[in-house]
C-alpha positions in Angstrom: -10.5 -16.3 1.4 -11.7 -15.2 4.7 -12.2 -18.1 7.5 -14.3 -17.3 10.7 -12.8 -18.1 13.9 -14.1 -17.0 16.8 -11.9 -15.6 20.0 -13.7 -15.5 23.1 -13.3 -12.0 25.0 -14.1 -10.8 28.7 -16.1 -8.3 29.6 -13.2 -5.9 29.6 -12.0 -6.6 26.4 -15.5 -7.0 24.8 -16.2 -3.3 25.1 -12.3 -2.1 24.2 -13.3 -4.4 20.9 -16.7 -2.5 20.5 -15.0 0.7 20.4 -12.6 -0.3 17.0 -14.0 0.2 13.7 -12.3 -3.0 12.2 -11.6 -5.7 15.0 -10.7 -8.1 12.7 -8.3 -6.0 11.0 -6.5 -5.2 14.1 -6.3 -9.1 14.9 -5.2 -9.9 11.7 -2.4 -7.2 12.2 -1.4 -8.6 15.4 -1.2 -12.0 14.4 1.1 -10.9 11.7 3.5 -8.4 14.0 3.7 -11.5 16.2 4.4 -14.3 13.5 7.7 -12.0 12.6 8.8 -11.1 15.9 7.3 -7.2 15.9 5.5 -5.7 18.5 2.3 -4.3 16.7 3.8 -0.9 17.1 6.7 -1.7 14.9 4.4 -3.7 12.2 1.8 -0.7 12.0 5.1 1.6 11.4 6.5 -1.1 8.7 3.2 -0.5 6.9 2.8 3.0 7.1 6.1 2.8 5.4 5.3 0.4 2.9 2.3 2.7 1.7 3.8 5.6 1.8 6.8 4.2 -0.1 3.7 2.9 -2.6 2.5 6.6 -3.0 5.7 7.9 -4.0 5.9 5.3 -6.6 2.6 5.8 -8.2 3.2 9.8 -7.6 6.6 8.9 -9.8 5.2 6.6 -12.3 2.3 8.7 -13.0 4.5 11.7 -13.3 6.5 10.9 -15.6 3.7 9.5 -18.1 2.2 12.8 -18.1 5.7 14.6 -18.6 6.3 12.0 -21.4 3.0 12.3 -23.2 3.4 16.6 -22.5 7.0 15.8 -24.7 5.4 13.8 -27.6 2.5 16.4 -28.0 0.0 14.4 -26.9 -3.9 16.1 -26.6 -3.7 15.8 -22.6 -1.4 14.7 -20.2 -2.7 11.5 -19.7 -2.7 10.6 -23.0 -1.9 6.9 -24.0 -0.2 6.9 -20.1 -0.9 3.3 -19.6 1.1 2.1 -22.3 3.8 4.8 -20.5 3.4 3.1 -17.1 4.2 0.1 -18.8 7.5 1.0 -20.2 8.6 2.9 -16.5 7.6 -0.8 -15.3 10.0 -2.4 -17.9 12.9 -0.8 -17.3 15.4 -2.2 -14.7 18.1 0.0 -14.1 17.8 4.1 -12.9 19.5 5.0 -16.1 17.1 3.6 -17.9 14.4 5.5 -15.8 16.7 8.9 -16.7 
């Protein structure tokens, strides 16, 4: 749910905000960083690491699903990938994944 909040800017900060592609996102990131005692640069780095981790996990899961389909004689590399992804996400140890 989005909540409208008005921010008062002076001429200089209004010009800076006008150059941003998403001023609201910048304000939200800044507020979250402040809430946990980080500076904005640290918060941005933390979010970038999280995004890279999620991307890597997705690549691994789809690669595993594709390999399992190929090994099990699927017509294409993506046959029944949803079931295989469910199997990957239900595994709880590295040994289960290997």
